[in-house]
C-alpha positions as CSV (number, residue, x, y, z in Angstrom):
1,F,0.0,-12.9,-20.1
2,L,-2.3,-9.5,-20.4
3,S,1.3,-7.9,-21.6
4,W,-0.3,-4.5,-22.5
5,L,-1.4,-3.8,-18.6
6,P,1.0,-1.3,-16.7
7,E,4.1,-2.8,-15.4
8,N,2.9,-4.4,-12.0
9,V,5.2,-3.1,-9.0
10,S,3.0,-4.1,-6.4
11,T,3.4,-7.0,-3.9
12,F,-0.3,-7.9,-4.6
13,G,-0.3,-6.9,-8.1
14,R,0.3,-10.4,-9.2
15,D,-3.1,-11.7,-7.3
16,I,-4.9,-9.0,-9.2
17,D,-3.7,-9.9,-12.4
18,G,-4.3,-13.1,-11.6
19,I,-8.3,-12.3,-11.4
20,I,-8.1,-10.0,-14.6
21,A,-6.9,-13.1,-16.3
22,L,-9.5,-15.4,-15.2
23,I,-12.3,-13.1,-16.3
24,Y,-10.8,-12.3,-19.5
25,Y,-10.1,-15.8,-20.7
26,I,-13.4,-17.1,-19.3
27,T,-15.0,-14.1,-21.4
28,L,-12.9,-14.9,-24.4
29,A,-13.9,-18.4,-24.1
30,W,-17.6,-17.5,-23.9
31,F,-17.3,-15.2,-27.1
32,I,-15.4,-18.0,-29.4
33,A,-18.0,-20.2,-28.2
34,T,-21.1,-18.1,-29.0
35,M,-19.8,-16.7,-32.3
36,G,-18.4,-20.0,-33.4
37,T,-21.9,-21.4,-32.8
38,F,-23.6,-18.8,-34.7
39,A,-21.4,-18.8,-37.5
40,V,-22.1,-22.6,-37.6
41,F,-25.8,-21.7,-37.7
42,L,-25.4,-19.4,-40.1
43,V,-23.8,-21.7,-43.0
44,R,-25.5,-24.9,-42.1
45,Y,-29.2,-23.4,-42.1
46,R,-28.8,-20.7,-44.6
47,R,-31.2,-20.3,-47.4
48,R,-30.3,-22.7,-50.4
49,A,-31.8,-23.1,-53.6
50,G,-33.9,-26.3,-53.8
51,R,-34.6,-26.7,-50.2
52,P,-37.6,-25.6,-48.8
53,A,-38.0,-24.6,-45.3
54,G,-39.5,-26.9,-42.9
55,Y,-41.1,-27.2,-39.7
56,I,-39.4,-28.2,-36.8
57,K,-41.5,-29.2,-34.2
58,G,-40.0,-28.2,-30.3
59,D,-39.0,-30.6,-27.8
60,R,-39.9,-29.4,-24.3
61,W,-36.7,-30.9,-22.2
62,R,-34.4,-30.2,-24.9
63,E,-35.3,-26.5,-25.0
64,V,-34.8,-26.7,-21.0
65,A,-31.4,-28.2,-21.2
66,W,-30.5,-25.5,-24.0
67,V,-31.3,-23.0,-21.3
68,L,-30.4,-24.5,-18.1
69,L,-27.2,-26.1,-19.0
70,P,-25.4,-22.7,-20.0
71,C,-26.7,-21.1,-17.0
72,L,-25.6,-24.1,-14.7
73,L,-22.0,-23.4,-16.3
74,V,-22.1,-19.7,-16.0
75,L,-22.9,-20.0,-12.1
76,V,-20.0,-22.4,-11.4
77,L,-17.5,-20.3,-13.6
78,D,-18.9,-17.1,-11.4
79,L,-18.6,-19.2,-8.0
80,W,-15.0,-20.1,-9.1
81,I,-14.4,-16.2,-9.9
82,D,-15.9,-15.5,-6.6
83,F,-13.8,-18.0,-4.7
84,K,-10.6,-16.7,-6.4
85,G,-11.8,-12.9,-5.9
86,A,-12.5,-13.3,-2.3
87,R,-8.9,-14.5,-1.3
88,V,-7.3,-11.4,-3.0
89,W,-10.1,-9.1,-1.5
90,A,-9.2,-10.1,2.1
91,K,-5.4,-9.5,1.2
92,V,-6.1,-6.2,-0.3
93,K,-8.7,-4.8,1.5
94,I,-8.8,-6.7,5.3
95,E,-5.5,-8.0,5.9
96,S,-3.7,-4.7,6.2
97,P,-0.1,-5.4,7.0
98,A,1.7,-3.3,10.0
99,S,3.5,-0.6,8.7
100,D,5.6,2.2,10.3
101,V,4.8,4.7,7.6
102,H,1.4,6.2,7.4
103,I,0.1,9.2,5.0
104,R,-3.2,11.0,4.6
105,V,-4.0,11.7,0.9
106,T,-7.0,14.2,0.4
107,G,-8.3,14.4,-3.0
108,K,-9.7,17.8,-4.0
109,Q,-10.7,19.5,-7.1
110,F,-8.1,19.2,-8.8
111,N,-5.0,18.2,-6.7
112,W,-4.1,15.3,-4.3
113,V,-2.8,16.9,-0.8
114,V,-0.4,14.3,0.7
115,T,0.3,14.8,4.4
116,Y,3.0,13.3,6.5
117,P,2.8,13.1,10.3
118,G,5.9,14.5,11.8
119,P,8.0,12.6,14.5
120,D,4.9,12.8,16.9
121,G,3.1,10.3,14.8
122,R,0.1,12.4,14.6
123,F,-1.9,14.2,11.8
124,D,-2.7,18.2,12.2
125,T,-0.2,19.0,14.6
126,A,2.8,21.5,14.1
127,D,5.4,19.1,12.6
128,D,3.2,17.9,9.8
129,K,4.6,18.1,6.1
130,T,2.0,18.4,3.0
131,F,2.8,18.2,-0.6
132,L,0.5,18.8,-3.4
133,D,0.6,16.1,-6.1
134,E,3.7,14.5,-4.9
135,M,3.8,11.5,-2.6
136,H,7.3,9.9,-1.7
137,V,7.2,6.4,-0.3
138,P,10.0,3.5,0.6
139,A,10.4,0.9,-1.7
140,G,9.7,-2.8,0.1
141,K,7.9,-1.4,2.9
142,P,4.1,-1.4,3.5
143,V,2.7,2.1,3.9
144,R,-0.6,2.7,5.3
145,L,-2.8,5.3,3.5
146,T,-5.9,7.0,4.7
147,L,-7.8,8.5,2.1
148,E,-10.2,11.2,2.1
149,A,-12.3,13.5,-0.2
150,K,-12.6,17.4,0.4
151,D,-15.4,18.3,-2.2
152,V,-16.8,15.8,-4.5
153,I,-16.1,11.6,-5.0
154,H,-12.4,11.3,-6.4
155,S,-10.8,8.1,-7.1
156,F,-7.2,7.4,-6.0
157,F,-5.7,5.1,-8.8
158,L,-2.4,3.7,-9.1
159,P,-2.0,1.5,-12.3
160,N,1.2,0.2,-11.7
161,L,0.6,-0.8,-8.0
162,R,-3.0,-2.1,-8.8
163,L,-4.4,-0.1,-6.3
164,K,-8.0,1.8,-7.1
165,Q,-10.3,3.3,-4.2
166,D,-13.1,5.5,-4.8
167,I,-13.0,8.5,-2.1
168,L,-16.3,9.6,-0.5
169,P,-16.4,13.1,1.0
170,G,-16.9,13.1,4.9
171,R,-15.4,9.5,4.9
172,S,-11.5,8.2,6.0
173,I,-10.9,5.3,4.3
174,P,-8.0,2.9,5.1
175,A,-5.8,1.4,2.0
176,W,-2.2,0.1,1.9
177,L,0.6,-0.3,-0.9
178,D,3.9,-1.7,-0.8
179,A,6.1,-1.0,-3.7
180,M,8.7,-3.1,-5.0
181,K,10.4,-1.2,-7.5
182,P,12.1,2.3,-7.2
183,G,10.9,4.9,-9.4
184,Q,8.0,7.4,-10.3
185,Y,4.5,6.4,-11.4
186,E,1.3,8.3,-12.1
187,L,-1.5,9.2,-9.8
188,P,-4.4,10.1,-11.6
189,C,-8.2,10.6,-10.4
190,A,-9.9,8.0,-12.2
191,H,-13.4,9.4,-11.1
192,L,-15.0,11.9,-13.2
193,C,-14.7,15.2,-10.6
194,G,-15.6,18.1,-12.5
195,V,-14.0,20.4,-15.6
196,G,-10.6,20.0,-14.6
197,H,-10.7,16.2,-13.8
198,S,-8.2,15.3,-16.6
199,G,-5.5,17.4,-15.1
200,M,-5.9,15.9,-11.7
201,K,-2.5,13.8,-11.3
202,A,0.1,13.4,-8.8
203,T,3.4,11.5,-9.1
204,L,4.2,8.8,-6.7
205,I,7.8,8.6,-6.0
206,V,9.5,5.3,-4.9
207,H,12.7,5.6,-3.0
208,E,15.4,3.1,-2.3
209,A,16.2,2.5,1.2
210,T,19.2,5.0,1.9
211,D,17.3,7.7,-0.6
212,W,14.2,7.1,1.9
213,D,16.0,8.0,4.8
214,A,17.6,10.8,3.5
215,W,14.3,12.2,2.3
216,V,12.9,11.9,5.5
217,G,16.0,13.3,7.0
218,E,15.8,16.6,4.7
219,Q,11.9,17.0,5.6
220,W,12.4,16.9,9.3
221,S,15.9,18.7,9.6
222,G,15.0,22.1,8.5
223,S,17.1,21.7,5.2
224,A,15.4,21.8,1.9
225,R,11.5,20.6,1.4
226,P,11.1,19.8,-2.2
227,G,7.2,20.2,-3.1
228,E,6.0,21.4,0.2
229,K,3.0,23.2,0.1
230,T,3.2,26.7,1.4
């Protein structure tokens, strides 16, 4: 269903897609019911020759029912969406899995600055590695993120991983991802952040396990450092 969405490569993407589909089909059903009723009324009560307009006396209880029953149905459907969505929210936002890969991503006009702690496991030390508009992660392993903004509000958005998080200056916001499929995926900013907003894009590179080990070895062995910010 919803085949026009970007390919899902996230472990929790199916849950997100399920909520999107639920909202989509509920909205579609309401649209069809509303437009169908409107069309029936247009045809049935259209102006016709030889048929004078008549006065219809209102019925209070029927009028109340016409208002309350749809409201009750909308409430039930909203609670259904909330119930399903609460479980997905907890999985994505609260139940963060343990991870030995930690990355700090800082949004600034108009780039993503991606920082990896070195062997000491701490940020802002001499062995950190920083990349501009390029983020590397292993496939099939949870990755812990710390999201920050340097200047204005940015929005960290990975469509293929169904991950979107607004980032406010002065705050460190935790997030996580788990990419199942190796490849390269777009990482744009999804919040208007200035004249260069449309060009604020990075690339997420998901590595196979062996490629990830090789890439990590390159960064902290004194050899090639592709994409390292100087």
